[in-house]
Structures are given as C-alpha cells and as structure tokens.
N, CA, C and O atoms as a Tinker XYZ file with bonds, in Angstrom:
   448  protein
     1  N     53.867000  -40.040000    5.051000    73     2
     2  CA    52.881000  -41.142000    5.221000    64     1     3
     3  C     51.572000  -40.433000    5.003000    63     2     4     5
     4  O     51.285000  -39.346000    5.504000    81     3
     5  N     50.828000  -41.125000    4.233000    73     3     6
     6  CA    49.550000  -40.531000    3.589000    64     5     7
     7  C     48.423000  -40.936000    4.748000    63     6     8     9
     8  O     48.259000  -42.098000    5.122000    81     7
     9  N     47.677000  -39.805000    5.253000    73     7    10
    10  CA    46.643000  -40.083000    6.131000    64     9    11
    11  C     45.260000  -40.336000    5.246000    63    10    12    13
    12  O     45.120000  -39.696000    4.204000    81    11
    13  N     44.452000  -41.082000    5.585000    73    11    14
    14  CA    43.028000  -41.174000    4.791000    64    13    15
    15  C     42.210000  -39.773000    5.017000    63    14    16    17
    16  O     42.282000  -39.116000    6.055000    81    15
    17  N     41.592000  -39.501000    4.124000    73    15    18
    18  CA    40.744000  -38.352000    4.127000    64    17    19
    19  C     39.576000  -38.798000    4.923000    63    18    20    21
    20  O     39.533000  -39.889000    5.493000    81    19
    21  N     38.494000  -37.783000    4.943000    73    19    22
    22  CA    37.420000  -38.079000    5.766000    64    21    23
    23  C     36.590000  -39.119000    5.072000    63    22    24    25
    24  O     36.597000  -39.273000    3.851000    81    23
    25  N     35.780000  -39.918000    6.025000    73    23    26
    26  CA    35.045000  -41.015000    5.289000    64    25    27
    27  C     33.896000  -40.337000    4.572000    63    26    28    29
    28  O     33.563000  -39.186000    4.852000    81    27
    29  N     33.297000  -41.061000    3.648000    73    27    30
    30  CA    32.173000  -40.895000    2.839000    64    29    31
    31  C     31.076000  -40.494000    3.889000    63    30    32    33
    32  O     30.425000  -39.464000    3.718000    81    31
    33  N     30.849000  -41.388000    5.087000    73    31    34
    34  CA    29.847000  -41.049000    5.927000    64    33    35
    35  C     30.180000  -39.525000    6.505000    63    34    36    37
    36  O     29.270000  -38.702000    6.609000    81    35
    37  N     31.297000  -39.269000    6.804000    73    35    38
    38  CA    31.690000  -37.871000    7.501000    64    37    39
    39  C     31.199000  -36.737000    6.456000    63    38    40    41
    40  O     30.620000  -35.696000    6.765000    81    39
    41  N     31.533000  -37.136000    5.231000    73    39    42
    42  CA    31.193000  -35.984000    4.278000    64    41    43
    43  C     29.651000  -35.871000    4.177000    63    42    44    45
    44  O     29.120000  -34.760000    4.173000    81    43
    45  N     28.959000  -36.966000    4.097000    73    43    46
    46  CA    27.584000  -36.991000    3.945000    64    45    47
    47  C     26.867000  -36.253000    5.146000    63    46    48    49
    48  O     25.786000  -35.691000    4.970000    81    47
    49  N     27.438000  -36.271000    6.244000    73    47    50
    50  CA    27.001000  -35.793000    7.747000    64    49    51
    51  C     27.115000  -34.107000    7.549000    63    50    52    53
    52  O     26.240000  -33.329000    7.927000    81    51
    53  N     28.205000  -33.765000    6.967000    73    51    54
    54  CA    28.714000  -32.400000    6.820000    64    53    55
    55  C     27.680000  -31.799000    5.775000    63    54    56    57
    56  O     27.147000  -30.702000    5.947000    81    55
    57  N     27.436000  -32.641000    4.639000    73    55    58
    58  CA    26.421000  -32.129000    3.677000    64    57    59
    59  C     25.068000  -31.777000    4.215000    63    58    60    61
    60  O     24.416000  -30.804000    3.835000    81    59
    61  N     24.647000  -32.748000    5.242000    73    59    62
    62  CA    23.373000  -32.757000    5.882000    64    61    63
    63  C     23.329000  -31.543000    6.656000    63    62    64    65
    64  O     22.340000  -30.831000    6.479000    81    63
    65  N     24.171000  -31.181000    7.447000    73    63    66
    66  CA    24.353000  -29.912000    8.431000    64    65    67
    67  C     24.213000  -28.631000    7.445000    63    66    68    69
    68  O     23.466000  -27.681000    7.678000    81    67
    69  N     24.951000  -28.741000    6.438000    73    67    70
    70  CA    24.929000  -27.473000    5.488000    64    69    71
    71  C     23.314000  -27.409000    4.823000    63    70    72    73
    72  O     22.674000  -26.357000    4.802000    81    71
    73  N     22.914000  -28.393000    4.422000    73    71    74
    74  CA    21.517000  -28.393000    3.890000    64    73    75
    75  C     20.521000  -28.000000    5.063000    63    74    76    77
    76  O     19.584000  -27.220000    4.891000    81    75
    77  N     20.819000  -28.626000    6.295000    73    75    78
    78  CA    19.551000  -28.123000    7.208000    64    77    79
    79  C     19.917000  -26.784000    7.454000    63    78    80    81
    80  O     18.917000  -26.071000    7.533000    81    79
    81  N     21.094000  -26.111000    7.620000    73    79    82
    82  CA    21.148000  -24.545000    7.837000    64    81    83
    83  C     20.441000  -24.038000    6.515000    63    82    84    85
    84  O     19.429000  -23.358000    6.685000    81    83
    85  N     20.784000  -24.245000    5.435000    73    83    86
    86  CA    20.060000  -23.570000    4.477000    64    85    87
    87  C     18.757000  -23.828000    4.501000    63    86    88    89
    88  O     18.089000  -22.878000    4.092000    81    87
    89  N     18.129000  -24.787000    4.838000    73    87    90
    90  CA    16.627000  -25.053000    4.862000    64    89    91
    91  C     16.167000  -24.107000    6.035000    63    90    92    93
    92  O     15.132000  -23.465000    5.855000    81    91
    93  N     16.822000  -23.974000    7.172000    73    91    94
    94  CA    16.579000  -23.146000    8.224000    64    93    95
    95  C     16.363000  -21.732000    7.708000    63    94    96    97
    96  O     15.353000  -21.078000    7.967000    81    95
    97  N     17.402000  -21.292000    6.944000    73    95    98
    98  CA    17.349000  -19.904000    6.545000    64    97    99
    99  C     16.218000  -19.581000    5.596000    63    98   100   101
   100  O     15.566000  -18.545000    5.731000    81    99
   101  N     15.962000  -20.529000    4.561000    73    99   102
   102  CA    14.971000  -20.514000    3.622000    64   101   103
   103  C     13.418000  -20.374000    4.372000    63   102   104   105
   104  O     12.566000  -19.566000    4.003000    81   103
   105  N     13.269000  -21.259000    5.404000    73   103   106
   106  CA    12.264000  -21.063000    6.144000    64   105   107
   107  C     11.988000  -19.818000    6.886000    63   106   108   109
   108  O     10.841000  -19.384000    6.989000    81   107
   109  N     13.114000  -19.177000    7.458000    73   107   110
   110  CA    13.131000  -17.899000    7.934000    64   109   111
   111  C     12.660000  -16.808000    6.835000    63   110   112   113
   112  O     11.856000  -15.910000    7.081000    81   111
   113  N     13.199000  -16.995000    5.756000    73   111   114
   114  CA    12.760000  -16.157000    4.784000    64   113   115
   115  C     11.296000  -16.167000    4.281000    63   114   116   117
   116  O     10.652000  -15.150000    4.026000    81   115
   117  N     10.898000  -17.297000    4.182000    73   115   118
   118  CA     9.464000  -17.688000    3.932000    64   117   119
   119  C      8.580000  -17.015000    5.217000    63   118   120   121
   120  O      7.576000  -16.348000    4.967000    81   119
   121  N      8.951000  -17.202000    6.355000    73   119   122
   122  CA     8.178000  -16.511000    7.450000    64   121   123
   123  C      8.301000  -15.198000    7.320000    63   122   124   125
   124  O      7.271000  -14.539000    7.465000    81   123
   125  N      9.373000  -14.600000    7.064000    73   123   126
   126  CA     9.425000  -13.062000    6.827000    64   125   127
   127  C      8.371000  -12.503000    5.984000    63   126   128   129
   128  O      7.524000  -11.672000    6.315000    81   127
   129  N      8.560000  -13.157000    4.675000    73   127   130
   130  CA     7.668000  -12.782000    3.580000    64   129   131
   131  C      6.115000  -12.864000    3.993000    63   130   132   133
   132  O      5.273000  -12.034000    3.651000    81   131
   133  N      5.890000  -13.931000    4.738000    73   131   134
   134  CA     4.524000  -14.269000    5.159000    64   133   135
   135  C      4.026000  -13.045000    6.162000    63   134   136   137
   136  O      2.893000  -12.566000    6.117000    81   135
   137  N      4.837000  -12.718000    6.872000    73   135   138
   138  CA     4.697000  -11.643000    7.843000    64   137   139
   139  C      4.447000  -10.365000    7.124000    63   138   140   141
   140  O      3.445000   -9.719000    7.432000    81   139
   141  N      5.107000  -10.010000    6.362000    73   139   142
   142  CA     5.112000   -8.671000    5.337000    64   141   143
   143  C      3.853000   -8.813000    4.549000    63   142   144   145
   144  O      3.159000   -7.805000    4.420000    81   143
   145  N      3.461000   -9.955000    3.997000    73   143   146
   146  CA     2.190000  -10.144000    3.373000    64   145   147
   147  C      1.121000   -9.717000    4.275000    63   146   148   149
   148  O      0.305000   -8.846000    3.974000    81   147
   149  N      1.143000  -10.431000    5.540000    73   147   150
   150  CA    -0.014000  -10.155000    6.483000    64   149   151
   151  C     -0.244000   -8.829000    6.872000    63   150   152   153
   152  O     -1.376000   -8.364000    7.008000    81   151
   153  N      0.932000   -8.125000    7.080000    73   151   154
   154  CA     1.020000   -6.623000    7.589000    64   153   155
   155  C      0.453000   -5.818000    6.389000    63   154   156   157
   156  O     -0.286000   -4.857000    6.603000    81   155
   157  N      0.791000   -6.198000    5.120000    73   155   158
   158  CA     0.225000   -5.428000    4.018000    64   157   159
   159  C     -1.202000   -5.581000    3.859000    63   158   160   161
   160  O     -1.877000   -4.611000    3.512000    81   159
   161  N     -1.780000   -6.831000    4.104000    73   159   162
   162  CA    -3.095000   -7.150000    4.100000    64   161   163
   163  C     -3.943000   -6.268000    5.212000    63   162   164   165
   164  O     -5.045000   -5.761000    5.002000    81   163
   165  N     -3.223000   -6.200000    6.384000    73   163   166
   166  CA    -3.842000   -5.558000    7.517000    64   165   167
   167  C     -3.924000   -4.191000    7.153000    63   166   168   169
   168  O     -4.954000   -3.560000    7.392000    81   167
   169  N     -2.931000   -3.658000    6.590000    73   167   170
   170  CA    -2.810000   -2.123000    6.224000    64   169   171
   171  C     -3.800000   -1.866000    5.293000    63   170   172   173
   172  O     -4.451000   -0.857000    5.564000    81   171
   173  N     -4.159000   -2.506000    4.185000    73   171   174
   174  CA    -5.153000   -2.335000    3.170000    64   173   175
   175  C     -6.580000   -2.399000    3.959000    63   174   176   177
   176  O     -7.394000   -1.496000    3.767000    81   175
   177  N     -6.857000   -3.403000    4.789000    73   175   178
   178  CA    -8.067000   -3.507000    5.578000    64   177   179
   179  C     -8.380000   -2.316000    6.277000    63   178   180   181
   180  O     -9.498000   -1.804000    6.223000    81   179
   181  N     -7.283000   -1.779000    7.039000    73   179   182
   182  CA    -7.606000   -0.824000    8.017000    64   181   183
   183  C     -7.560000    0.561000    7.317000    63   182   184   185
   184  O     -7.706000    1.571000    8.005000    81   183
   185  N     -7.369000    0.647000    6.024000    73   183   186
   186  CA    -7.288000    1.866000    5.356000    64   185   187
   187  C     -8.786000    2.533000    5.190000    63   186   188   189
   188  O     -9.686000    1.860000    4.687000    81   187
   189  N     -8.999000    3.778000    5.599000    73   187   190
   190  CA   -10.226000    4.371000    5.493000    64   189   191
   191  C    -10.760000    4.436000    4.052000    63   190   192   193
   192  O    -10.054000    4.666000    3.070000    81   191
   193  N    -12.100000    4.206000    4.032000    73   191   194
   194  CA   -12.777000    4.355000    2.803000    64   193   195
   195  C    -12.522000    5.542000    2.147000    63   194   196   197
   196  O    -12.459000    6.523000    2.887000    81   195
   197  N    -12.331000    5.763000    0.774000    73   195   198
   198  CA   -12.019000    6.955000    0.272000    64   197   199
   199  C    -13.239000    7.995000    0.343000    63   198   200   201
   200  O    -14.322000    7.451000    0.559000    81   199
   201  N    -13.261000    9.157000    0.226000    73   199   202
   202  CA   -14.256000   10.041000    0.488000    64   201   203
   203  C    -15.129000   10.098000   -0.854000    63   202   204   205
   204  O    -14.528000    9.940000   -1.916000    81   203
   205  N    -16.362000   10.290000   -0.867000    73   203   206
   206  CA   -17.323000   10.239000   -2.128000    64   205   207
   207  C    -17.045000   11.384000   -2.826000    63   206   208   209
   208  O    -17.315000   11.292000   -4.024000    81   207
   209  N    -16.525000   12.587000   -2.416000    73   207   210
   210  CA   -16.470000   13.951000   -2.978000    64   209   211
   211  C    -15.252000   14.469000   -2.435000    63   210   212   213
   212  O    -14.871000   14.262000   -1.283000    81   211
   213  N    -14.533000   15.283000   -3.464000    73   211   214
   214  CA   -13.321000   16.027000   -3.248000    64   213   215
   215  C    -13.464000   17.434000   -3.481000    63   214   216   217
   216  O    -14.265000   17.806000   -4.338000    81   215
   217  N    -12.861000   18.175000   -2.898000    73   215   218
   218  CA   -12.699000   19.766000   -3.189000    64   217   219
   219  C    -11.309000   20.020000   -3.299000    63   218   220   221
   220  O    -10.607000   19.929000   -2.292000    81   219
   221  N    -10.792000   20.347000   -4.470000    73   219   222
   222  CA    -9.538000   20.619000   -5.032000    64   221   223
   223  C     -9.137000   21.984000   -4.557000    63   222   224   225
   224  O     -9.685000   22.920000   -5.140000    81   223
   225  N     -8.328000   22.255000   -3.655000    73   223   226
   226  CA    -7.827000   23.812000   -3.372000    64   225   227
   227  C     -6.961000   24.163000   -4.416000    63   226   228   229
   228  O     -6.494000   23.347000   -5.210000    81   227
   229  N     -6.713000   25.528000   -4.426000    73   227   230
   230  CA    -5.619000   26.145000   -5.294000    64   229   231
   231  C     -4.463000   25.908000   -5.018000    63   230   232   233
   232  O     -4.275000   24.921000   -4.308000    81   231
   233  N     -3.491000   26.562000   -5.383000    73   231   234
   234  CA    -1.924000   26.224000   -5.240000    64   233   235
   235  C     -1.511000   26.713000   -3.899000    63   234   236   237
   236  O     -0.401000   26.370000   -3.493000    81   235
   237  N     -2.259000   27.465000   -3.166000    73   235   238
   238  CA    -1.745000   27.671000   -1.652000    64   237   239
   239  C     -3.041000   27.828000   -0.892000    63   238   240   241
   240  O     -4.134000   27.901000   -1.453000    81   239
   241  N     -2.872000   27.874000    0.322000    73   239   242
   242  CA    -4.044000   27.904000    1.347000    64   241   243
   243  C     -4.768000   29.220000    1.152000    63   242   244   245
   244  O     -5.805000   29.289000    1.812000    81   243
   245  N     -4.524000   30.140000    0.512000    73   243   246
   246  CA    -5.274000   31.352000    0.220000    64   245   247
   247  C     -6.082000   31.425000   -1.039000    63   246   248   249
   248  O     -6.885000   32.324000   -1.289000    81   247
   249  N     -5.788000   30.343000   -1.857000    73   247   250
   250  CA    -6.568000   30.507000   -3.199000    64   249   251
   251  C     -7.939000   29.726000   -3.125000    63   250   252   253
   252  O     -8.087000   28.703000   -2.456000    81   251
   253  N     -8.835000   30.268000   -3.815000    73   251   254
   254  CA   -10.183000   29.604000   -3.921000    64   253   255
   255  C    -10.127000   28.237000   -4.341000    63   254   256   257
   256  O     -9.179000   27.867000   -5.033000    81   255
   257  N    -11.118000   27.373000   -3.970000    73   255   258
   258  CA   -11.074000   26.004000   -4.721000    64   257   259
   259  C    -11.189000   25.949000   -6.080000    63   258   260   261
   260  O    -11.844000   26.842000   -6.617000    81   259
   261  N    -10.631000   24.980000   -6.847000    73   259   262
   262  CA   -10.406000   24.912000   -8.256000    64   261   263
   263  C    -11.748000   24.177000   -8.864000    63   262   264   265
   264  O    -12.565000   24.618000   -9.672000    81   263
   265  N    -11.693000   22.904000   -8.196000    73   263   266
   266  CA   -12.775000   21.890000   -8.760000    64   265   267
   267  C    -13.397000   21.137000   -7.696000    63   266   268   269
   268  O    -12.814000   21.065000   -6.614000    81   267
   269  N    -14.485000   20.581000   -7.866000    73   267   270
   270  CA   -15.122000   19.639000   -7.203000    64   269   271
   271  C    -15.072000   18.331000   -7.895000    63   270   272   273
   272  O    -15.524000   18.279000   -9.039000    81   271
   273  N    -14.551000   17.207000   -7.313000    73   271   274
   274  CA   -14.412000   16.068000   -8.059000    64   273   275
   275  C    -15.099000   15.025000   -7.273000    63   274   276   277
   276  O    -15.412000   15.179000   -6.092000    81   275
   277  N    -15.364000   13.763000   -8.089000    73   275   278
   278  CA   -15.948000   12.569000   -7.404000    64   277   279
   279  C    -14.811000   11.857000   -6.881000    63   278   280   281
   280  O    -13.710000   11.869000   -7.431000    81   279
   281  N    -15.107000   11.161000   -5.690000    73   279   282
   282  CA   -14.051000   10.740000   -4.814000    64   281   283
   283  C    -12.918000    9.788000   -5.624000    63   282   284   285
   284  O    -11.723000    9.694000   -5.346000    81   283
   285  N    -13.572000    9.186000   -6.590000    73   283   286
   286  CA   -12.626000    8.191000   -7.433000    64   285   287
   287  C    -12.010000    8.795000   -8.597000    63   286   288   289
   288  O    -11.517000    8.099000   -9.484000    81   287
   289  N    -12.017000   10.048000   -8.631000    73   287   290
   290  CA   -11.446000   10.700000   -9.946000    64   289   291
   291  C    -10.035000   10.564000  -10.062000    63   290   292   293
   292  O     -9.326000   10.689000   -9.063000    81   291
   293  N     -9.499000   10.290000  -11.317000    73   291   294
   294  CA    -8.114000   10.174000  -11.510000    64   293   295
   295  C     -7.389000   11.457000  -11.715000    63   294   296   297
   296  O     -6.173000   11.419000  -11.907000    81   295
   297  N     -8.043000   12.613000  -11.692000    73   295   298
   298  CA    -7.415000   13.733000  -12.062000    64   297   299
   299  C     -7.495000   14.841000  -10.784000    63   298   300   301
   300  O     -7.631000   16.052000  -10.963000    81   299
   301  N     -7.401000   14.294000   -9.672000    73   299   302
   302  CA    -7.667000   15.282000   -8.509000    64   301   303
   303  C     -6.196000   15.854000   -8.307000    63   302   304   305
   304  O     -5.199000   15.186000   -8.580000    81   303
   305  N     -6.154000   17.026000   -7.853000    73   303   306
   306  CA    -4.824000   17.648000   -7.551000    64   305   307
   307  C     -4.282000   17.150000   -5.984000    63   306   308   309
   308  O     -4.985000   16.543000   -5.176000    81   307
   309  N     -3.125000   17.487000   -5.813000    73   307   310
   310  CA    -2.405000   17.206000   -4.383000    64   309   311
   311  C     -3.168000   17.927000   -3.247000    63   310   312   313
   312  O     -3.206000   17.469000   -2.105000    81   311
   313  N     -3.764000   19.055000   -3.608000    73   311   314
   314  CA    -4.503000   19.798000   -2.445000    64   313   315
   315  C     -5.867000   19.607000   -2.360000    63   314   316   317
   316  O     -6.692000   20.501000   -2.175000    81   315
   317  N     -6.141000   18.186000   -2.525000    73   315   318
   318  CA    -7.703000   17.893000   -2.394000    64   317   319
   319  C     -8.024000   17.462000   -1.019000    63   318   320   321
   320  O     -7.164000   17.022000   -0.255000    81   319
   321  N     -9.415000   17.608000   -0.677000    73   319   322
   322  CA    -9.633000   17.180000    0.750000    64   321   323
   323  C    -11.272000   16.500000    0.442000    63   322   324   325
   324  O    -12.022000   16.828000   -0.477000    81   323
   325  N    -11.489000   15.638000    1.342000    73   323   326
   326  CA   -12.733000   15.009000    1.189000    64   325   327
   327  C    -13.805000   15.893000    1.807000    63   326   328   329
   328  O    -13.558000   16.624000    2.766000    81   327
   329  N    -15.027000   15.809000    1.222000    73   327   330
   330  CA   -16.084000   16.573000    1.552000    64   329   331
   331  C    -17.427000   15.709000    1.558000    63   330   332   333
   332  O    -17.429000   14.560000    1.118000    81   331
   333  N    -18.359000   16.206000    1.983000    73   331   334
   334  CA   -19.692000   15.532000    2.046000    64   333   335
   335  C    -20.549000   15.772000    0.835000    63   334   336   337
   336  O    -20.217000   16.645000    0.033000    81   335
   337  N    -21.527000   15.118000    0.671000    73   335   338
   338  CA   -22.386000   15.452000   -0.652000    64   337   339
   339  C    -22.887000   16.766000   -0.561000    63   338   340   341
   340  O    -22.921000   17.444000   -1.587000    81   339
   341  N    -23.301000   17.251000    0.560000    73   339   342
   342  CA   -23.941000   18.513000    0.747000    64   341   343
   343  C    -22.817000   19.694000    0.498000    63   342   344   345
   344  O    -23.078000   20.763000   -0.053000    81   343
   345  N    -21.729000   19.374000    0.920000    73   343   346
   346  CA   -20.698000   20.397000    0.751000    64   345   347
   347  C    -20.336000   20.367000   -0.685000    63   346   348   349
   348  O    -20.003000   21.421000   -1.226000    81   347
   349  N    -20.373000   19.207000   -1.383000    73   347   350
   350  CA   -19.928000   19.313000   -2.935000    64   349   351
   351  C    -21.174000   19.943000   -3.807000    63   350   352   353
   352  O    -20.978000   20.491000   -4.891000    81   351
   353  N    -22.420000   19.810000   -3.241000    73   351   354
   354  CA   -23.447000   20.558000   -3.937000    64   353   355
   355  C    -23.473000   22.055000   -3.744000    63   354   356   357
   356  O    -23.753000   22.824000   -4.664000    81   355
   357  N    -23.171000   22.446000   -2.517000    73   355   358
   358  CA   -22.878000   23.858000   -2.222000    64   357   359
   359  C    -21.768000   24.438000   -2.873000    63   358   360   361
   360  O    -21.874000   25.595000   -3.279000    81   359
   361  N    -20.721000   23.807000   -3.033000    73   359   362
   362  CA   -19.413000   24.191000   -3.632000    64   361   363
   363  C    -19.894000   24.749000   -5.280000    63   362   364   365
   364  O    -19.718000   25.869000   -5.760000    81   363
   365  N    -20.584000   23.475000   -5.947000    73   363   366
   366  CA   -20.953000   23.616000   -7.210000    64   365   367
   367  C    -21.892000   24.789000   -7.476000    63   366   368   369
   368  O    -21.736000   25.530000   -8.447000    81   367
   369  N    -22.937000   24.945000   -6.524000    73   367   370
   370  CA   -23.832000   25.976000   -6.546000    64   369   371
   371  C    -23.175000   27.417000   -6.273000    63   370   372   373
   372  O    -23.677000   28.448000   -6.721000    81   371
   373  N    -22.098000   27.395000   -5.558000    73   371   374
   374  CA   -21.411000   28.534000   -5.267000    64   373   375
   375  C    -20.367000   29.047000   -6.420000    63   374   376   377
   376  O    -19.687000   30.065000   -6.284000    81   375
   377  N    -20.338000   28.264000   -7.487000    73   375   378
   378  CA   -19.500000   28.543000   -8.551000    64   377   379
   379  C    -18.163000   27.881000   -8.722000    63   378   380   381
   380  O    -17.342000   28.320000   -9.527000    81   379
   381  N    -17.909000   26.686000   -7.870000    73   379   382
   382  CA   -16.685000   26.080000   -7.950000    64   381   383
   383  C    -17.051000   24.975000   -9.163000    63   382   384   385
   384  O    -18.063000   24.276000   -9.227000    81   383
   385  N    -15.942000   25.026000  -10.094000    73   383   386
   386  CA   -16.260000   24.269000  -11.391000    64   385   387
   387  C    -16.345000   22.867000  -10.897000    63   386   388   389
   388  O    -15.713000   22.520000   -9.899000    81   387
   389  N    -17.209000   21.944000  -11.654000    73   387   390
   390  CA   -17.165000   20.542000  -11.595000    64   389   391
   391  C    -16.083000   20.075000  -12.409000    63   390   392   393
   392  O    -15.854000   20.620000  -13.489000    81   391
   393  N    -15.322000   19.010000  -11.944000    73   391   394
   394  CA   -14.252000   18.520000  -12.947000    64   393   395
   395  C    -14.822000   18.027000  -14.180000    63   394   396   397
   396  O    -15.800000   17.280000  -14.167000    81   395
   397  N    -14.201000   18.448000  -15.356000    73   395   398
   398  CA   -14.749000   18.022000  -16.370000    64   397   399
   399  C    -14.383000   16.458000  -16.860000    63   398   400   401
   400  O    -14.837000   16.011000  -17.913000    81   399
   401  N    -13.563000   15.724000  -16.028000    73   399   402
   402  CA   -13.262000   14.405000  -16.298000    64   401   403
   403  C    -14.291000   13.467000  -15.625000    63   402   404   405
   404  O    -14.919000   12.617000  -16.257000    81   403
   405  N    -14.419000   13.688000  -14.267000    73   403   406
   406  CA   -15.258000   12.722000  -13.548000    64   405   407
   407  C    -16.888000   13.302000  -13.503000    63   406   408   409
   408  O    -17.801000   12.585000  -13.092000    81   407
   409  N    -17.085000   14.578000  -13.945000    73   407   410
   410  CA   -18.395000   15.050000  -13.781000    64   409   411
   411  C    -19.169000   14.952000  -12.562000    63   410   412   413
   412  O    -20.226000   14.324000  -12.626000    81   411
   413  N    -18.803000   15.492000  -11.413000    73   411   414
   414  CA   -19.576000   15.143000  -10.159000    64   413   415
   415  C    -20.938000   15.845000  -10.290000    63   414   416   417
   416  O    -21.851000   15.410000   -9.588000    81   415
   417  N    -21.181000   16.900000  -11.123000    73   415   418
   418  CA   -22.404000   17.644000  -11.316000    64   417   419
   419  C    -23.354000   16.593000  -12.002000    63   418   420   421
   420  O    -24.546000   16.569000  -11.694000    81   419
   421  N    -22.902000   15.843000  -12.803000    73   419   422
   422  CA   -23.863000   14.732000  -13.238000    64   421   423
   423  C    -24.292000   13.886000  -12.240000    63   422   424   425
   424  O    -25.489000   13.674000  -12.049000    81   423
   425  N    -23.290000   13.315000  -11.498000    73   423   426
   426  CA   -23.569000   12.392000  -10.173000    64   425   427
   427  C    -24.573000   12.984000   -9.319000    63   426   428   429
   428  O    -25.532000   12.383000   -8.834000    81   427
   429  N    -24.283000   14.218000   -9.167000    73   427   430
   430  CA   -25.117000   15.010000   -8.084000    64   429   431
   431  C    -26.461000   15.649000   -8.661000    63   430   432   433
   432  O    -27.238000   16.321000   -7.982000    81   431
   433  N    -26.618000   15.352000   -9.968000    73   431   434
   434  CA   -27.866000   15.738000  -10.665000    64   433   435
   435  C    -28.053000   17.142000  -10.534000    63   434   436   437
   436  O    -29.132000   17.610000  -10.171000    81   435
   437  N    -26.909000   17.946000  -10.851000    73   435   438
   438  CA   -26.904000   19.320000  -10.798000    64   437   439
   439  C    -26.652000   19.979000  -12.269000    63   438   440   441
   440  O    -25.966000   20.983000  -12.461000    81   439
   441  N    -27.323000   19.242000  -13.254000    73   439   442
   442  CA   -27.001000   19.779000  -14.583000    64   441   443
   443  C    -27.808000   20.976000  -14.800000    63   442   444   445
   444  O    -28.873000   21.170000  -14.214000    81   443
   445  N    -27.271000   21.802000  -15.676000    73   443   446
   446  CA   -27.848000   23.053000  -16.073000    64   445   447
   447  C    -29.135000   22.851000  -16.703000    63   446   448
   448  O    -29.782000   23.816000  -17.110000    81   447
C-alpha cells in the first residue's frame, strides 16, 4: 500500500525552518564581524602616538647607538626607542649619525 508523502505545506514549513536557522547563523556571523571591527577600531584609537624621534641602538645592548631617526622613518631598526627632541639633538651633537633617509638633522635644523 502506498502512503502519501509529506504535503506541500509540510515541505514548505520545513524549508522555512531551515532558512530561519540559516538566517540566524548569518546574523551571528555579521554580529561577530561587527564586534571584531569595533575592537580593531578601539585598538587603533587607543594606540599611543608614535614618537617624534627614534634612537636606533646597535645589535646588542652594549653597542653604541647607530642612528637618530625621525619618528616616521621607514628605515628604523628593530632596536629603536623613542626619544625627545632634546635627546635627538644631543645624540647628533655627540656624534650619532643622522639617518640618511629621513634626515632628522635637517628637521632639527642641525646642518653643518
């Protein structure tokens, strides 16, 4: 004996439940992405301002400084630390080389 299959209405109700589940999942994904974007924005806003001047140390902690850089120099080494304008002037006056790329001596008006 052949039993009739599910009615068209039952199939449509099933489809509706599947789509609602998929929509809920998509909305969770959207909420997650919005949260991540908000966290990223907060992190960028909370980031401290870069220093105006950098002192690049030698390869180890015992080596003398190598260069003075402007804070936005693209060629700074990994062993660079932020310094004040007075410290940058003093370092150049004491013989630390000015970076040939960003020319902090020009910005500090310490040309020969």
